[in-house]
N, C-alpha and C positions, 0 to 999 in steps of 0.2 A: 155238728157234728155227726158225721152218717153215725156211730151207734147215742147217738143222742138222740135219735130220730126214732128206731130202734129201738132203744127202752122209754121211750115215751108211748110207744101203741102199747109194748107189754106193760109196762107201769098203769094202762090203762084200762089191761083186762084181754087186749086180743092175746090170741092159743097159741099162734103162729103172725111170724111177718118175712113178708117176702123179700130179701132187698137184692140192690147190684151196689158193686161196692167200687164203679167205674162209669162211666155214659155207653150206654150199648149202642148198635145198629138197631134203629127203628122195625124195621124188618122184620127180625129175626126173634124183638125183642118182646112181639106183637102176636108171631107162629107160638116162643114160650108160655107167653103166662096169660094164651087164648087154652091150648092145650093142658095147662097148669086147671083151670077153672070147671074142663072138661070133664076130669080125671078126679079131681076134689069134688067137686060137685055132684054131679053125676053121675060118674061112676061109687060116691061115696070114697075112696081112698085116702090115706090121712092123707097128712100135707108135705111132709119130707118124703114121701112114695112120689106123690105127687110131682114133684120138684121133678125131683131124679128121671120118670116115668117123663117128661113133656122136652126136657133140654135131650134126652134119646133119642126121641121120634125128631125133633128135630136138625139133629145129626145124622141120623140113618136115611130121612125123607127127603134132608136139600144140601147135597153134597159141601155147595159153595157157602154153606154155615157150620162145615165141622171140626174150621182152627177156633180153640179159648175163646181168643176175643167176643166172640158172637154170643157166648155163655157160658164163661167160666167168671163173670165178675157176680154170677143170681148166689145170694145163698138163702137160707131161711134160721130165725134162730123161732126157737117153740119157748116159751112159755111154761116154766117148771111148776108154778105155785097155782096152778089151774089143773 
């Protein structure tokens, strides 16, 4: 199940897990994940803000991806035990 997979990563020691709740279109996902890692690694922004910023960038820069079907599936689970 979805929560089981996320929990597996959390219980294994991941500090955060970005996942989607449904199948998403490939190009919008590529843009979101590329920007996510740019914010997270290059700019040292926390995971939650990195995801929010990458989704906002997608919506701002690519009007064809403004509908929630392209970005609404993504969520982040933060490991509170670390």
